[in-house]
C-alpha positions in Angstrom: 146.5 45.3 95.7 143.1 44.9 97.3 142.8 41.3 98.6 139.1 41.2 97.9 139.8 41.5 94.2 141.2 38.0 94.2 138.1 36.4 95.6 135.4 38.8 94.5 136.5 40.5 91.2 133.9 43.0 89.9 133.4 46.1 87.8 131.4 49.1 88.8 129.8 51.3 86.2 128.4 54.7 87.2 125.5 55.9 85.0 124.1 59.4 85.6 120.5 58.4 85.6 118.1 60.8 87.4 114.6 60.2 88.6 113.7 63.7 87.5 114.2 65.7 84.3 117.6 67.5 84.5 117.1 69.7 81.4 113.8 71.2 82.4 113.4 74.9 83.2 112.9 74.2 86.8 116.2 72.4 87.1 118.4 74.6 84.9 117.6 77.7 86.8 119.5 76.4 89.8 122.8 76.1 87.9 125.6 78.4 89.1 126.6 81.2 86.7 129.7 80.2 84.7 133.0 82.0 84.8 132.2 83.5 81.3 128.9 84.9 82.6 130.6 86.4 85.6 133.2 88.1 83.4 130.4 89.5 81.3 128.7 91.1 84.3 132.0 92.4 85.7 132.5 94.2 82.4 129.0 95.7 82.6 129.8 97.0 86.1 133.0 98.5 84.9 131.1 100.4 82.2 128.8 101.9 84.8 125.8 99.6 84.7 123.6 98.9 87.7 122.7 95.3 88.5 119.2 95.7 87.0 120.5 97.5 83.8 123.3 94.9 83.4 120.8 92.0 83.6 118.5 93.8 81.2 121.3 94.3 78.6 122.5 90.7 79.1 119.1 89.3 78.4 118.9 91.5 75.2 122.3 90.1 74.1 121.2 86.6 74.7 118.1 87.2 72.7 120.1 88.6 69.8 122.6 85.7 70.0 120.2 82.8 70.3 117.1 84.0 68.5 114.3 81.5 68.7 116.3 79.4 71.2 116.4 82.4 73.6 113.9 80.7 76.0 116.5 78.0 76.7 119.4 80.3 77.5 117.0 82.5 79.6 116.1 79.5 81.7 119.7 78.4 82.2 121.1 79.8 85.4 124.7 79.4 84.2 124.0 81.7 81.3 121.3 84.0 82.7 121.6 84.5 86.5 118.9 85.9 88.7 118.8 89.5 90.0 120.0 88.6 93.5 123.2 87.2 92.1 123.7 90.3 90.1 123.4 92.5 93.2 125.7 90.2 95.2 128.4 90.5 92.5 127.9 94.2 92.1 128.4 95.0 95.8 131.3 92.6 95.9 133.0 94.6 93.2 131.8 97.9 94.6 133.3 97.2 98.0 136.6 96.2 96.5 136.8 99.4 94.4 135.0 102.0 96.5 135.3 100.6 100.0 132.4 100.4 102.6 129.0 101.6 101.6 128.1 102.9 105.1 129.5 104.6 108.1 132.8 106.4 108.5 134.5 104.2 105.9 132.0 105.3 103.2 132.6 109.0 104.1 136.3 108.7 104.0 136.2 106.9 100.6 133.8 109.5 99.3 136.2 112.3 100.1 139.0 110.5 98.4 136.9 110.0 95.2 135.9 113.7 95.2 139.6 114.7 95.6 140.7 112.4 92.8 137.9 113.7 90.6 139.0 117.3 91.1 142.6 116.4 90.4 141.5 114.6 87.2 139.4 117.7 86.1 142.3 120.0 87.0 139.8 122.3 88.8 137.3 122.3 91.7 134.3 120.4 90.1 132.9 118.6 93.2 132.6 119.2 96.9 131.3 117.6 100.0 129.9 119.0 103.3 129.2 116.9 106.4 127.2 118.1 109.5 126.7 115.3 112.0 124.6 112.7 110.0 123.8 115.1 107.2 125.8 114.9 103.9 125.7 117.2 100.9 127.6 116.4 97.7 127.6 118.8 94.7 129.0 118.5 91.2 129.6 121.0 88.5 131.6 119.1 85.9 133.7 120.7 83.1 130.8 120.0 80.8 128.4 121.8 83.1 130.7 124.8 83.4 130.8 125.1 79.6 127.0 125.0 79.6 127.1 128.0 82.0 129.5 129.9 79.8 128.2 129.1 76.3 124.4 128.4 76.5 122.3 131.6 76.5 119.2 129.8 77.8 121.0 129.2 81.1 120.5 132.9 81.8 116.8 132.8 80.9 115.2 129.7 82.4 116.5 126.9 84.6 114.6 123.9 85.7 115.3 122.5 89.2 113.9 119.2 90.3 114.7 116.6 93.1 114.0 112.9 93.2 114.4 110.1 95.7 114.5 106.3 95.6 118.0 106.4 94.2 119.6 103.9 96.6 119.0 102.1 99.9 119.6 105.3 101.9 117.0 107.3 99.9 119.5 109.8 98.8 117.9 112.9 97.3 119.4 114.0 93.9 118.6 117.3 92.4 119.4 118.6 88.9 119.6 122.2 87.6 118.8 121.9 83.9 119.0 124.5 81.1 116.9 123.8 77.9 118.6 123.5 74.5 118.0 122.2 71.0 119.6 119.0 72.2 117.3 118.6 75.2 118.1 119.4 78.8 121.7 120.2 79.6 122.9 120.0 83.3 124.2 123.0 85.1 124.8 121.4 88.5 123.9 118.3 90.6 123.1 118.3 94.3 122.9 115.1 96.4 121.7 115.3 100.0 121.0 112.7 102.7 117.6 114.3 103.3 115.4 116.8 101.5 115.4 119.7 104.0 115.5 123.4 103.2 118.8 123.8 105.1 120.5 121.1 103.1 119.1 122.3 99.7 120.3 125.8 100.6 123.7 124.5 101.5 123.9 122.6 98.3 123.0 125.6 96.2 125.6 127.7 98.1 128.3 125.1 97.5 127.4 125.0 93.8 127.9 128.8 93.6 131.5 128.3 94.6 132.0 125.7 91.8 130.4 127.7 89.1 132.7 129.5 86.6 133.1 133.3 86.8 130.5 133.9 84.1 127.9 131.5 85.4 124.4 131.5 84.0 125.7 133.1 80.8 127.1 136.1 82.6 124.4 136.7 85.2 126.6 135.3 87.9 125.1 135.4 91.5 121.9 136.9 90.2 121.1 133.5 88.7 118.7 133.0 85.8 115.6 135.2 85.2 113.2 132.2 85.7 113.2 129.0 87.7 110.7 126.2 87.1 110.1 123.8 90.0 107.6 121.5 91.5 105.4 122.9 94.3 108.0 122.1 97.0 108.2 124.7 99.6 111.7 123.7 100.6 113.1 124.0 97.1 111.4 127.3 96.4 112.4 128.9 99.7 116.0 128.0 99.0 115.9 129.5 95.5 114.1 132.7 96.8 116.8 133.1 99.4 119.8 132.8 97.1 118.2 134.2 93.9 115.7 136.9 95.0 115.6 138.5 91.5 114.5 135.3 89.8 110.8 134.6 89.0 109.7 131.2 90.4 107.2 129.3 88.2 105.4 126.0 88.9 105.6 123.0 86.6 102.2 122.8 85.0 102.1 119.0 84.8 102.6 118.6 88.5 100.2 121.4 89.3 97.4 119.7 87.4 98.4 116.3 88.8 98.3 117.6 92.4 94.9 119.2 91.8 93.5 115.9 90.4 94.8 114.0 93.4 93.2 116.6 95.7 89.8 116.3 94.2 89.8 112.5 94.1 91.0 112.1 97.7 88.1 110.5 99.7 88.5 113.0 102.6 87.4 115.9 100.3 84.1 114.2 99.5 83.8 115.1 95.8 81.3 112.9 94.0 82.6 111.0 90.9 80.3 112.8 88.6 81.7 116.2 89.8 85.4 115.4 89.5 85.7 115.7 85.7 83.8 119.0 85.7 85.9 120.5 88.4 89.2 119.3 86.8 88.3 120.6 83.4 87.3 124.0 84.8 90.6 124.3 86.6 92.5 123.1 83.5 90.9 125.9 81.5 92.1 128.4 84.1 95.7 127.0 83.8 95.5 127.4 80.0 94.0 130.8 79.8 95.5 132.9 77.0 95.1 136.3 78.6 94.5 137.8 82.0 91.0 138.9 81.0 90.1 135.4 79.9 91.5 134.1 83.3 89.4 136.6 85.3 86.3 135.7 83.3 86.7 131.9 83.7 87.7 132.3 87.4 84.4 134.2 88.1 82.4 131.5 86.3 84.2 128.7 88.0 83.9 130.3 91.5 80.1 130.8 91.1 79.4 127.4 89.4 77.0 125.0 91.1 79.6 122.2 91.0 82.1 124.2 93.0 79.7 125.7 95.4 78.4 122.3 96.5 82.0 121.1 97.2 83.1 123.6 99.8 86.5 122.1 100.5 87.5 122.4 96.8 86.0 125.9 96.7 88.3 126.9 99.6 91.3 125.2 98.0 90.8 127.1 94.7 90.0 130.5 96.2 92.3 130.5 99.1 95.3 128.3 98.1 95.5 128.3 94.3 94.0 131.6 93.0 96.4 133.9 95.1 99.3 132.0 93.5 97.9 132.2 89.9 101.0 134.0 88.6 103.0 130.9 89.4 100.9 128.4 87.4 98.6 130.2 84.9 100.0 130.4 81.4 98.6 133.9 80.7 101.0 135.3 83.3 104.0 133.8 81.5 103.6 135.5 78.1 106.2 138.2 78.9 108.8 135.7 80.2 111.4 134.0 78.1 110.9 130.4 79.0 111.5 128.9 75.5 108.3 126.9 75.5 109.1 125.1 78.8 106.2 124.9 81.2 107.1 121.6 82.9 110.1 120.0 84.6 110.0 117.1 82.1 113.6 117.8 80.9 114.8 116.9 84.3 113.0 113.6 84.3 115.3 112.1 81.6 118.3 112.8 83.8 116.7 110.9 86.7 116.0 107.9 84.4 119.7 107.8 83.5 120.8 108.0 87.2 118.3 105.3 88.3 
């Protein structure tokens, strides 16, 4: 027994009084996420969510659950963590399941994942090629193979588009899409460490080995009759090399967008009052209903005062765009079976899902 208790008996009471508000938004946001919250996010990751999509879904669930009191749960760090915590937990789980996300460890694990995927599919549905620091991964899943075999539009028109900003390494992801009544259906996926012509060509060649025997609805190595792409020289050169019989068209949306950016660029010196006139005239060329209409509008455009006083735009139209008119003008597509597709918008939905 403590000897001091005999001469100095006393009782100590601890009262949790703070000199600052402990239930305010500024204080609650520092609370650590609870075990229940952690389990919720682990379940999201197992279902394939990214950190940002998991947090977005979790906030939506909290709003449904708490209704008008949502602002309280949203401010509570134990119930609604910040994005940094979500990424930390994601990569912690990712590393445990998939190994390192860089270097030789990543490549080794990637090969194992591809081998396991092929075993699960009971056929060769994915492949990888490594050349020094360059990596190419291609996928043609069982679903994609069925699209090749059963969807007639895959023999008529295919949309190919690449996008970046997918991860910290800026991996380039490309989709080959066939239009259908249900939207765009994938025919193949190419992932490259860089967007070069050599890697895109390698990816397309690797995909050819994964395709079923009656790929592109029976056209096989001839590919579809028409490809629609952005104005990317690397992509189009690769397609021309592997599918010389296919007609390569340009996405109209990106064609108009690129022209608009060209005329508003300060180095081209187009006055603000001239930009709309030039753009509208070019848009009329794009939407010409017949070759005769195109020729007439082109002559009017070429001799117009607004174009003649903007020499850089004049040279761009007459030397760069007009010689390629069959790639972007609608009147030259009337004899092609493109099922109403003049843009690469069907591929954009796939990129949104990946991102």
